[in-house]
Backbone as CSV, one residue per row, in Angstrom:
resi,resn,N_x,N_y,N_z,CA_x,CA_y,CA_z,C_x,C_y,C_z
1,UNK,-9.686,-27.858,-4.454,-8.453,-27.099,-4.088,-7.992,-27.048,-5.533
2,UNK,-7.692,-28.198,-6.166,-7.038,-28.027,-7.749,-7.828,-26.742,-8.826
3,UNK,-9.030,-27.326,-8.581,-9.718,-26.144,-9.513,-10.038,-24.839,-9.187
4,UNK,-9.717,-24.416,-7.825,-9.290,-23.148,-7.582,-8.123,-22.775,-8.176
5,UNK,-7.108,-23.332,-7.974,-5.652,-22.936,-8.480,-5.648,-22.913,-10.092
6,UNK,-6.489,-23.741,-10.615,-6.716,-23.544,-12.076,-7.415,-22.457,-12.504
7,UNK,-8.204,-21.752,-11.650,-8.700,-20.709,-11.957,-7.869,-19.570,-11.604
8,UNK,-6.720,-19.788,-10.727,-6.108,-18.441,-10.201,-5.053,-18.474,-11.308
9,UNK,-4.579,-19.447,-12.096,-3.691,-19.719,-13.333,-4.123,-18.623,-14.475
10,UNK,-5.706,-19.175,-14.819,-6.238,-18.368,-15.539,-6.025,-16.858,-15.487
11,UNK,-6.438,-16.316,-14.061,-6.554,-14.974,-13.841,-5.052,-14.603,-13.718
12,UNK,-4.072,-15.330,-13.772,-2.631,-14.535,-13.735,-2.372,-14.560,-15.317
13,UNK,-2.873,-15.561,-16.134,-2.503,-15.442,-17.471,-3.259,-14.260,-18.410
14,UNK,-4.477,-13.779,-17.628,-5.185,-12.621,-18.368,-4.441,-11.493,-17.772
15,UNK,-3.465,-11.313,-16.912,-2.975,-10.161,-16.629,-1.336,-10.026,-17.482
16,UNK,-0.966,-11.051,-17.902,0.141,-11.007,-18.635,0.206,-10.444,-20.300
17,UNK,1.189,-10.156,-20.681,1.496,-9.637,-22.191,1.884,-8.350,-22.134
18,UNK,2.218,-7.296,-23.093,3.107,-6.459,-23.068,2.313,-5.036,-23.501
19,UNK,1.674,-5.099,-24.386,1.180,-3.710,-24.805,-0.336,-3.007,-24.059
20,UNK,-1.131,-2.641,-24.830,-2.160,-1.943,-24.245,-2.978,-2.973,-24.214
21,UNK,-3.577,-3.676,-23.339,-4.777,-5.053,-23.287,-5.620,-4.415,-22.280
22,UNK,-6.940,-3.748,-22.568,-8.218,-3.691,-21.731,-8.295,-4.840,-20.904
23,UNK,-9.236,-4.544,-19.621,-9.806,-5.786,-18.934,-11.153,-5.274,-18.519
24,UNK,-12.315,-5.856,-19.008,-13.386,-5.929,-18.767,-14.404,-7.209,-18.316
25,UNK,-15.636,-6.951,-17.701,-16.421,-7.846,-17.322,-17.637,-7.451,-17.943
26,UNK,-18.378,-8.692,-18.551,-19.583,-8.809,-19.274,-20.514,-9.851,-18.968
27,UNK,-21.789,-9.786,-18.632,-22.727,-10.579,-18.413,-22.784,-11.630,-19.677
28,UNK,-22.996,-12.790,-19.182,-23.217,-13.735,-20.253,-24.749,-13.531,-20.806
29,UNK,-25.097,-13.928,-21.843,-26.406,-13.465,-22.603,-27.573,-14.616,-21.678
30,UNK,-28.416,-14.198,-21.425,-29.494,-14.772,-20.615,-30.595,-13.789,-20.480
31,UNK,-31.924,-14.602,-19.906,-33.143,-13.502,-19.320,-32.964,-13.538,-17.903
32,UNK,-32.594,-12.483,-17.217,-32.314,-12.558,-15.674,-33.837,-12.504,-14.982
33,UNK,-33.796,-12.925,-13.734,-34.920,-12.872,-13.264,-34.419,-12.710,-11.362
34,UNK,-35.478,-12.306,-10.595,-35.293,-12.240,-9.253,-34.702,-13.644,-8.712
35,UNK,-33.744,-13.708,-7.855,-33.231,-14.922,-7.177,-32.667,-15.851,-8.374
36,UNK,-32.311,-15.459,-9.615,-31.752,-16.199,-10.289,-30.172,-15.813,-10.627
37,UNK,-29.189,-16.624,-10.936,-27.773,-16.342,-10.862,-27.702,-15.574,-12.169
38,UNK,-26.471,-14.440,-12.238,-26.019,-14.277,-13.254,-24.630,-14.661,-13.767
39,UNK,-24.594,-15.149,-14.917,-23.284,-15.725,-15.294,-22.446,-14.505,-16.075
40,UNK,-21.122,-14.712,-15.577,-20.422,-13.254,-16.296,-19.204,-13.828,-16.798
41,UNK,-18.182,-13.049,-17.734,-16.969,-13.691,-18.026,-16.111,-12.484,-18.110
42,UNK,-14.932,-12.787,-17.903,-13.862,-11.672,-17.862,-13.043,-11.820,-19.235
43,UNK,-12.757,-10.385,-19.983,-12.524,-10.196,-21.183,-11.063,-9.603,-20.854
44,UNK,-10.185,-9.771,-21.767,-8.940,-8.974,-21.855,-8.536,-8.977,-23.360
45,UNK,-8.435,-7.896,-23.977,-8.289,-7.613,-25.109,-8.213,-6.068,-25.566
46,UNK,-8.390,-5.592,-26.912,-8.474,-4.534,-27.391,-9.805,-4.209,-28.319
47,UNK,-10.282,-2.989,-28.184,-11.391,-2.575,-29.271,-12.497,-3.382,-28.998
48,UNK,-12.687,-3.704,-27.347,-13.928,-4.575,-27.147,-14.066,-5.916,-27.742
49,UNK,-12.950,-6.531,-27.944,-12.699,-7.836,-28.180,-11.550,-8.417,-27.629
50,UNK,-11.808,-9.578,-27.345,-10.606,-10.059,-26.303,-10.689,-11.453,-26.142
51,UNK,-9.729,-12.106,-25.522,-9.931,-13.260,-24.980,-10.514,-13.501,-23.553
52,UNK,-11.232,-14.767,-23.571,-12.302,-14.807,-22.567,-11.761,-15.671,-21.423
53,UNK,-11.992,-15.329,-20.098,-11.536,-15.942,-18.662,-12.606,-16.251,-18.151
54,UNK,-12.477,-17.211,-17.286,-13.541,-17.618,-15.850,-13.306,-16.289,-15.137
55,UNK,-14.399,-16.329,-14.430,-14.429,-15.069,-13.289,-14.241,-15.837,-11.749
56,UNK,-13.404,-15.643,-11.276,-13.133,-16.460,-10.084,-12.798,-15.329,-8.893
57,UNK,-13.663,-14.649,-8.041,-13.458,-13.530,-7.482,-12.809,-13.864,-6.368
58,UNK,-12.207,-14.831,-5.754,-10.977,-15.020,-4.736,-9.806,-15.010,-5.299
59,UNK,-9.669,-14.645,-6.681,-8.148,-14.427,-7.304,-7.939,-13.074,-7.186
60,UNK,-8.756,-12.106,-6.925,-8.886,-10.510,-6.511,-8.401,-10.254,-5.258
61,UNK,-8.026,-9.226,-5.173,-7.691,-8.166,-3.912,-9.073,-7.685,-3.351
62,UNK,-10.047,-7.463,-4.291,-11.380,-7.176,-3.742,-12.634,-7.479,-4.840
63,UNK,-13.482,-8.193,-4.438,-14.584,-8.327,-5.421,-15.853,-8.204,-4.924
64,UNK,-16.894,-7.401,-5.284,-18.350,-7.466,-4.399,-19.375,-7.264,-5.722
65,UNK,-20.446,-8.101,-5.255,-21.956,-7.646,-5.614,-22.634,-7.271,-5.157
66,UNK,-23.301,-5.908,-5.987,-23.699,-5.079,-4.956,-25.171,-5.016,-5.721
67,UNK,-26.283,-5.044,-4.808,-27.692,-5.062,-5.618,-28.233,-4.150,-4.794
68,UNK,-29.752,-3.624,-4.931,-30.776,-3.118,-4.087,-30.813,-3.139,-2.720
69,UNK,-30.540,-4.627,-2.284,-30.746,-4.822,-0.863,-29.590,-5.194,-0.233
70,UNK,-28.198,-5.656,-0.832,-27.288,-5.916,0.071,-25.922,-6.080,-0.643
71,UNK,-24.680,-5.792,-0.043,-23.678,-5.896,-0.573,-22.858,-7.225,-0.405
72,UNK,-22.858,-7.768,-1.247,-22.079,-9.251,-1.174,-20.626,-9.145,-1.310
73,UNK,-19.597,-9.449,-0.367,-18.297,-9.648,-0.305,-17.811,-10.966,-0.893
74,UNK,-17.070,-11.122,-2.100,-16.973,-12.214,-2.716,-15.375,-12.817,-2.602
75,UNK,-14.539,-11.925,-2.489,-13.401,-12.413,-2.302,-12.706,-12.914,-1.194
76,UNK,-13.666,-13.149,-0.109,-13.211,-13.474,1.019,-13.783,-14.958,1.309
77,UNK,-14.474,-15.461,0.329,-15.277,-16.454,0.458,-14.251,-17.671,0.747
78,UNK,-14.627,-18.567,1.609,-13.525,-19.785,1.701,-13.906,-20.834,0.346
79,UNK,-12.780,-21.609,0.381,-12.846,-22.819,-0.782,-13.915,-23.551,-0.589
80,UNK,-14.381,-23.981,0.593,-15.566,-24.884,1.178,-16.740,-24.155,0.659
81,UNK,-16.839,-23.238,0.306,-17.993,-22.321,0.065,-18.533,-22.679,-1.486
82,UNK,-17.618,-23.103,-2.145,-17.382,-23.350,-3.726,-17.612,-22.031,-4.407
83,UNK,-18.249,-22.058,-5.847,-18.265,-20.753,-6.339,-19.514,-19.974,-6.134
84,UNK,-19.308,-18.479,-5.727,-20.462,-17.989,-5.304,-21.426,-17.635,-6.468
85,UNK,-22.800,-17.619,-6.219,-23.592,-17.021,-7.205,-23.674,-15.869,-7.219
86,UNK,-24.128,-14.878,-8.457,-24.310,-13.757,-8.441,-25.914,-13.975,-8.770
87,UNK,-26.509,-13.676,-7.435,-28.156,-13.699,-7.635,-28.620,-12.142,-7.758
88,UNK,-29.776,-12.111,-8.834,-30.287,-10.680,-8.898,-30.971,-10.840,-7.716
89,UNK,-30.987,-9.768,-6.816,-31.756,-9.561,-5.484,-33.116,-8.819,-5.619
90,UNK,-33.469,-8.014,-6.584,-34.698,-7.451,-6.917,-34.535,-6.716,-8.108
91,UNK,-35.671,-6.054,-8.449,-35.409,-5.115,-9.630,-34.689,-3.762,-9.566
92,UNK,-34.017,-3.705,-10.370,-33.037,-2.441,-10.143,-31.585,-2.594,-10.742
93,UNK,-30.699,-1.719,-10.257,-29.125,-1.757,-10.691,-28.387,-2.702,-9.735
94,UNK,-27.553,-3.472,-10.504,-26.881,-4.560,-9.761,-25.173,-4.213,-10.295
95,UNK,-24.269,-4.311,-9.592,-22.921,-3.775,-9.821,-21.818,-4.821,-9.126
96,UNK,-21.171,-5.227,-10.160,-20.131,-6.233,-9.863,-18.837,-5.394,-9.980
97,UNK,-17.805,-5.403,-8.904,-16.949,-4.501,-8.769,-15.521,-5.202,-8.507
98,UNK,-14.329,-5.058,-9.067,-13.310,-6.122,-8.428,-12.145,-5.052,-8.738
99,UNK,-10.875,-5.436,-7.805,-9.771,-4.500,-7.800,-8.721,-5.776,-7.666
100,UNK,-7.594,-5.704,-8.810,-6.401,-6.597,-8.747,-5.609,-6.676,-7.838
101,UNK,-4.720,-7.719,-7.505,-3.480,-7.457,-7.035,-2.533,-6.825,-7.952
102,UNK,-1.592,-6.222,-7.233,-0.388,-5.681,-8.306,0.154,-6.713,-8.916
103,UNK,0.597,-6.707,-10.190,1.198,-7.755,-11.061,2.287,-6.962,-11.968
104,UNK,3.440,-7.720,-11.968,4.520,-7.003,-12.642,4.930,-7.970,-13.767
105,UNK,5.186,-7.212,-15.003,5.711,-7.548,-16.073,7.030,-6.716,-16.620
106,UNK,7.687,-7.426,-17.698,8.791,-6.594,-17.970,8.750,-6.491,-19.701
107,UNK,9.165,-5.119,-19.960,9.100,-4.626,-21.509,10.430,-5.283,-22.069
108,UNK,10.497,-5.664,-23.328,12.109,-6.083,-23.461,12.674,-4.812,-23.866
109,UNK,12.325,-3.739,-23.762,13.152,-2.562,-24.444,12.077,-1.223,-23.858
110,UNK,13.134,-0.429,-23.607,12.352,0.930,-23.561,11.463,1.442,-24.499
111,UNK,11.871,1.316,-25.704,11.035,1.555,-26.715,9.565,0.826,-26.761
112,UNK,9.545,-0.264,-26.431,8.317,-1.112,-26.336,7.474,-0.493,-25.051
113,UNK,7.980,-0.212,-24.049,7.277,0.504,-22.880,6.986,2.185,-23.327
114,UNK,7.678,2.739,-23.825,7.168,3.980,-24.565,6.100,3.862,-25.993
115,UNK,6.156,2.940,-26.590,4.863,2.784,-27.525,3.453,2.246,-26.640
116,UNK,3.686,1.478,-25.422,2.600,1.349,-24.863,2.234,2.431,-24.126
117,UNK,3.138,3.246,-23.795,2.533,4.619,-22.990,1.809,5.551,-23.926
118,UNK,2.308,5.706,-24.979,1.846,6.393,-26.034,0.544,5.947,-26.504
119,UNK,0.058,4.462,-26.672,-0.843,3.975,-27.125,-2.034,4.367,-26.144
120,UNK,-1.664,4.266,-24.866,-2.650,4.591,-23.645,-3.156,6.242,-23.129
121,UNK,-2.413,6.898,-24.208,-2.574,8.495,-23.903,-1.499,9.092,-22.829
122,UNK,-0.331,8.140,-22.573,0.696,8.720,-21.719,1.903,9.377,-22.181
123,UNK,1.848,10.246,-23.340,2.949,10.766,-24.151,3.406,12.177,-22.962
124,UNK,2.657,12.602,-22.430,3.024,13.852,-21.640,3.921,13.306,-20.460
125,UNK,3.224,11.882,-20.181,4.206,11.830,-18.951,5.604,10.859,-19.068
126,UNK,5.295,10.628,-20.269,7.073,9.986,-20.862,7.856,11.047,-21.157
127,UNK,7.395,11.954,-21.795,8.045,13.312,-22.095,8.686,14.003,-20.772
128,UNK,8.264,14.100,-19.848,8.446,14.676,-18.678,9.053,13.683,-17.475
129,UNK,9.246,12.215,-17.796,9.744,11.270,-16.887,10.426,10.516,-18.213
130,UNK,11.480,10.857,-18.819,11.988,9.964,-19.771,12.243,8.621,-18.915
131,UNK,11.899,7.154,-19.287,12.373,5.863,-18.673,13.717,5.614,-19.238
132,UNK,14.313,4.660,-18.061,15.557,4.323,-18.415,15.523,2.729,-18.632
133,UNK,16.482,2.091,-19.149,16.526,0.498,-18.814,17.229,-0.132,-17.762
134,UNK,16.764,-1.223,-17.486,17.869,-1.914,-16.439,18.555,-2.462,-17.047
135,UNK,19.661,-3.329,-16.274,20.929,-3.547,-16.817,20.858,-4.751,-18.032
136,UNK,19.705,-5.296,-18.156,19.261,-6.007,-19.398,18.683,-5.565,-20.418
137,UNK,18.662,-4.141,-20.149,17.922,-3.515,-21.619,16.503,-3.250,-21.535
138,UNK,15.946,-3.945,-20.525,14.526,-4.175,-20.421,13.677,-2.773,-19.396
139,UNK,12.539,-2.927,-19.118,11.999,-1.772,-18.467,10.999,-2.676,-17.527
140,UNK,10.722,-2.510,-16.113,9.762,-3.564,-15.493,8.895,-2.623,-14.968
141,UNK,7.473,-2.894,-15.253,6.329,-2.035,-15.075,5.502,-3.130,-14.015
142,UNK,4.952,-2.401,-12.866,3.684,-3.063,-11.996,2.277,-2.119,-12.512
143,UNK,1.414,-3.051,-12.768,0.067,-2.527,-12.931,-0.766,-3.046,-11.954
144,UNK,-2.217,-2.531,-12.076,-3.242,-3.166,-11.524,-4.607,-2.714,-12.141
145,UNK,-5.763,-3.470,-11.603,-6.620,-3.365,-12.634,-7.970,-2.976,-11.543
146,UNK,-8.790,-2.013,-11.976,-10.159,-1.709,-11.279,-11.417,-1.610,-12.248
147,UNK,-12.160,-2.535,-11.996,-13.468,-2.614,-13.341,-14.554,-2.813,-12.275
148,UNK,-15.658,-2.026,-12.747,-16.929,-2.270,-12.813,-17.973,-2.771,-13.682
149,UNK,-19.006,-3.569,-13.542,-19.793,-3.740,-14.290,-21.255,-3.478,-13.906
150,UNK,-21.915,-2.575,-14.645,-23.199,-2.337,-14.170,-24.229,-3.369,-15.048
151,UNK,-25.115,-3.795,-14.483,-26.496,-4.422,-15.151,-27.527,-4.263,-14.274
152,UNK,-28.896,-3.977,-15.114,-30.400,-4.003,-14.414,-30.855,-5.374,-14.673
153,UNK,-31.652,-5.179,-13.561,-33.051,-6.262,-13.917,-34.254,-5.720,-13.704
154,UNK,-34.867,-5.579,-15.069,-36.275,-4.531,-15.080,-35.940,-3.308,-15.145
155,UNK,-36.202,-2.537,-16.136,-36.042,-1.119,-16.490,-34.927,-0.428,-15.905
156,UNK,-34.525,0.626,-15.649,-33.309,1.322,-15.277,-33.486,2.168,-13.828
157,UNK,-34.234,1.255,-13.098,-34.251,2.072,-11.360,-33.106,1.737,-10.952
158,UNK,-32.642,2.707,-9.964,-31.237,2.333,-9.305,-30.071,3.131,-9.756
159,UNK,-29.058,3.947,-8.965,-28.370,4.687,-9.230,-26.720,4.305,-8.925
160,UNK,-25.857,4.467,-9.981,-24.467,3.916,-9.741,-23.675,5.092,-8.494
161,UNK,-22.945,4.452,-7.765,-22.393,5.374,-6.851,-20.781,4.919,-6.616
162,UNK,-20.229,5.860,-6.090,-18.847,5.460,-5.616,-18.454,4.633,-4.412
163,UNK,-17.978,3.256,-4.789,-17.969,2.362,-4.136,-16.367,2.327,-3.361
164,UNK,-15.501,3.465,-3.460,-14.329,3.405,-2.736,-12.919,3.118,-3.369
165,UNK,-13.001,2.549,-4.586,-11.650,2.165,-5.260,-11.001,3.265,-5.393
166,UNK,-9.589,2.867,-5.208,-8.609,4.165,-5.765,-8.922,4.550,-6.952
167,UNK,-9.129,3.899,-8.009,-9.588,4.624,-9.389,-11.048,3.650,-9.598
168,UNK,-11.748,4.854,-10.210,-13.322,4.332,-10.498,-14.019,5.067,-11.215
169,UNK,-14.946,4.495,-12.225,-15.930,5.266,-12.954,-17.023,5.411,-12.152
170,UNK,-17.775,6.360,-12.249,-19.414,6.529,-11.518,-20.267,7.113,-12.993
171,UNK,-21.239,6.315,-13.179,-22.065,6.597,-14.291,-23.253,7.588,-13.448
172,UNK,-23.844,8.473,-14.022,-25.110,9.135,-13.873,-25.793,9.516,-14.839
173,UNK,-26.719,10.412,-14.564,-27.536,10.883,-15.611,-26.999,11.673,-16.522
174,UNK,-25.820,12.654,-15.773,-25.267,13.617,-16.711,-24.277,13.397,-17.418
175,UNK,-23.524,11.957,-17.167,-22.379,11.668,-17.863,-21.738,10.443,-17.245
176,UNK,-20.428,10.407,-17.210,-19.426,9.206,-16.540,-18.473,9.767,-16.007
177,UNK,-18.158,9.784,-14.590,-17.143,10.758,-13.814,-15.965,9.687,-13.434
178,UNK,-14.626,10.122,-13.959,-13.608,9.202,-13.414,-12.885,9.659,-12.257
179,UNK,-12.455,9.181,-11.339,-12.049,9.358,-9.928,-10.588,8.734,-9.900
180,UNK,-9.593,9.506,-9.173,-8.513,8.755,-8.943,-8.123,9.268,-7.693
181,UNK,-8.081,8.589,-6.623,-8.051,8.870,-5.371,-9.259,9.476,-4.681
182,UNK,-9.214,10.851,-4.073,-10.572,11.396,-3.517,-10.659,12.621,-4.333
183,UNK,-10.246,12.395,-5.801,-10.490,13.615,-6.673,-10.956,13.083,-8.096
184,UNK,-11.771,14.175,-8.824,-11.811,13.713,-10.195,-10.948,13.640,-10.838
185,UNK,-10.626,13.187,-12.149,-9.402,13.167,-12.700,-9.894,13.880,-14.213
186,UNK,-9.552,14.914,-14.341,-9.830,16.068,-15.066,-8.879,15.924,-16.087
187,UNK,-9.352,16.129,-17.458,-8.297,16.212,-18.797,-7.570,15.058,-18.646
188,UNK,-8.301,13.911,-18.568,-7.439,12.716,-18.821,-8.241,11.723,-19.952
189,UNK,-7.091,11.255,-20.959,-7.425,10.541,-21.771,-8.400,9.332,-21.515
190,UNK,-9.170,9.052,-22.319,-10.342,7.923,-21.981,-10.564,7.241,-23.372
191,UNK,-10.828,5.785,-23.630,-11.535,5.158,-24.658,-12.713,4.788,-24.308
192,UNK,-13.585,5.020,-25.020,-14.984,4.709,-25.127,-15.429,3.827,-26.437
193,UNK,-15.817,2.323,-26.212,-16.077,1.585,-27.260,-17.684,1.289,-27.036
194,UNK,-18.750,1.175,-28.133,-19.958,0.764,-27.638,-20.102,-0.475,-28.726
195,UNK,-20.886,-1.422,-28.568,-21.157,-2.547,-29.542,-22.712,-2.639,-29.510
196,UNK,-22.978,-2.806,-30.843,-24.409,-2.696,-31.355,-24.762,-3.943,-31.682
197,UNK,-25.949,-4.618,-31.727,-26.771,-5.413,-32.002,-26.180,-6.087,-33.417
198,UNK,-25.682,-5.380,-34.260,-25.557,-5.941,-35.610,-23.949,-6.221,-35.428
199,UNK,-23.377,-6.331,-34.217,-22.044,-6.545,-33.783,-20.871,-5.339,-34.210
200,UNK,-21.497,-4.380,-34.741,-20.921,-2.958,-35.002,-20.143,-2.500,-33.669
201,UNK,-18.886,-2.173,-33.553,-18.174,-1.483,-32.377,-17.719,-0.054,-32.951
202,UNK,-17.838,0.780,-32.013,-17.483,2.194,-32.315,-16.454,2.548,-31.126
203,UNK,-15.461,3.143,-31.684,-14.231,3.655,-30.652,-14.313,5.226,-30.605
204,UNK,-13.949,5.847,-29.579,-13.830,7.309,-29.452,-12.680,7.233,-28.199
205,UNK,-11.774,8.029,-28.932,-10.787,8.598,-27.635,-10.987,9.962,-27.394
206,UNK,-11.357,10.269,-25.918,-11.945,11.402,-25.347,-11.133,11.636,-24.351
207,UNK,-11.520,13.077,-24.011,-10.787,13.885,-22.569,-11.947,13.868,-21.627
208,UNK,-11.851,13.613,-20.388,-12.459,14.073,-19.195,-12.702,15.767,-19.091
209,UNK,-13.810,16.313,-18.701,-13.692,17.593,-18.867,-13.135,18.427,-17.360
210,UNK,-13.503,19.545,-17.197,-12.932,20.077,-15.661,-13.367,19.310,-14.447
211,UNK,-14.613,18.474,-14.630,-15.205,17.817,-13.272,-14.720,16.383,-13.602
212,UNK,-13.816,15.732,-14.395,-13.613,14.448,-14.596,-14.544,13.860,-15.357
213,UNK,-15.337,14.539,-15.947,-16.642,13.831,-16.511,-16.383,13.643,-18.385
214,UNK,-17.159,12.732,-18.662,-17.475,12.309,-19.932,-18.956,12.306,-20.385
215,UNK,-19.039,13.166,-21.246,-20.664,13.459,-21.616,-21.184,11.949,-22.358
216,UNK,-21.828,11.212,-22.163,-22.402,9.884,-23.060,-23.787,10.095,-23.430
217,UNK,-23.813,10.022,-24.758,-24.730,10.352,-25.655,-25.186,8.962,-26.164
218,UNK,-26.246,8.439,-25.641,-26.599,7.162,-26.230,-27.353,7.139,-27.479
219,UNK,-26.973,5.722,-28.231,-27.433,5.792,-29.512,-28.225,4.391,-29.572
220,UNK,-28.529,3.974,-28.247,-29.199,2.758,-28.433,-28.098,1.818,-28.729
221,UNK,-26.852,1.641,-28.289,-26.244,0.255,-28.243,-26.335,-0.866,-27.263
222,UNK,-25.730,-2.056,-27.480,-26.249,-3.148,-26.692,-25.467,-2.885,-25.501
223,UNK,-24.188,-2.674,-25.600,-23.121,-2.329,-24.538,-22.192,-1.675,-24.626
224,UNK,-21.566,-0.671,-23.802,-20.678,-0.117,-23.712,-19.447,-0.337,-22.540
225,UNK,-18.004,-0.022,-23.079,-17.015,0.130,-22.274,-16.208,1.305,-22.319
226,UNK,-15.749,1.585,-21.102,-14.819,2.866,-20.822,-13.779,2.540,-20.225
227,UNK,-12.578,2.950,-20.824,-11.334,2.764,-20.008,-10.514,3.707,-20.132
228,UNK,-9.611,3.965,-18.776,-8.500,4.950,-18.671,-7.344,4.257,-18.081
229,UNK,-6.246,4.697,-18.355,-5.083,4.368,-17.756,-4.274,5.356,-17.162
230,UNK,-3.718,5.084,-15.985,-2.835,6.132,-15.368,-1.475,5.598,-14.976
231,UNK,-0.678,6.321,-15.722,0.833,5.909,-15.496,1.486,6.993,-14.580
232,UNK,2.088,6.449,-13.920,2.924,6.597,-12.599,4.487,6.456,-12.659
233,UNK,5.364,7.524,-12.716,6.928,7.217,-12.798,7.503,6.836,-11.551
234,UNK,8.550,5.919,-11.641,9.055,5.481,-10.394,9.725,6.172,-9.396
235,UNK,9.526,6.027,-8.084,9.882,6.381,-7.042,11.761,5.906,-7.140
236,UNK,12.813,6.157,-6.457,14.014,5.630,-6.761,13.597,4.334,-5.998
237,UNK,14.400,3.435,-7.006,14.504,1.929,-6.792,12.921,1.361,-6.971
238,UNK,11.957,1.941,-7.555,10.735,1.383,-7.903,10.582,1.192,-9.442
239,UNK,9.519,0.482,-9.378,8.809,0.304,-10.993,7.917,1.496,-11.271
240,UNK,8.025,1.410,-12.692,6.893,2.642,-13.116,5.575,1.487,-13.194
241,UNK,4.542,2.463,-13.012,3.353,1.740,-12.723,2.193,1.972,-13.380
242,UNK,1.016,1.494,-13.612,0.010,1.464,-14.451,-1.183,1.065,-13.894
243,UNK,-2.437,2.039,-13.962,-3.536,1.468,-13.193,-4.512,1.440,-14.275
244,UNK,-5.401,0.644,-14.236,-6.302,0.519,-15.440,-7.615,0.495,-14.749
245,UNK,-8.431,1.545,-15.226,-9.870,1.602,-14.691,-10.875,1.442,-15.661
246,UNK,-11.923,0.571,-15.663,-13.011,0.340,-16.484,-14.158,0.003,-16.098
247,UNK,-15.341,0.203,-16.937,-16.566,0.118,-16.629,-17.525,-0.634,-17.736
248,UNK,-18.389,-1.300,-17.930,-19.433,-1.743,-18.842,-20.625,-1.336,-18.233
249,UNK,-21.381,-1.161,-19.187,-22.814,-1.064,-18.834,-23.882,-1.144,-19.980
250,UNK,-25.030,-1.483,-19.831,-25.948,-1.798,-20.745,-27.182,-0.623,-20.762
251,UNK,-26.666,0.503,-21.913,-27.653,1.473,-21.669,-29.057,1.681,-21.817
């Protein structure tokens, strides 16, 4: 029991902080094989570089390990089951997908929140809905994380697909599509990072097209991360909210 709550504390810590902090999951380096477990790490940071946290699926609202032959639900496992293993089921695409619980934070000033909003591409939203401070001069925000990790065992067989998260990326041969609810998110700002074997990281700020898609041009990086943030102004008596949606994959 103690070790589980230690994991939960770590998961809570990774979701605190003020400004733009991306969230993503990556596999630990190793040689994958059928029926061998995959080790993964959670990252929170910027520019494809961040602090590392352990992966505890029961600390998330939803967590799934999806392979060619089965969908494994991870977040409902009991403590008695121990830590779940992410076993490669067969050759082909495997998907690790998580959705976090809502988490609240307080920006010390409205200017701090505006700076964050502008950093993630929300300038228009702020202009249309000028934020106001609480009685202490700060501003409360509630945020959620939605993240997928795509990894292959042997070749590139298998196709990514919509899993049903409220916010989600889906990768296909023609590009990467961003979904918000049951619609594609057209003309939405996104950040694309790619890391190369020489440790170089490239970054692009892009906009999705009319179909919510970003055209991806592979130049053989080792791994890529795409991230988008959706800001929602508060209803009366509620907080501003932000929803972060990311995906990593090995091209």
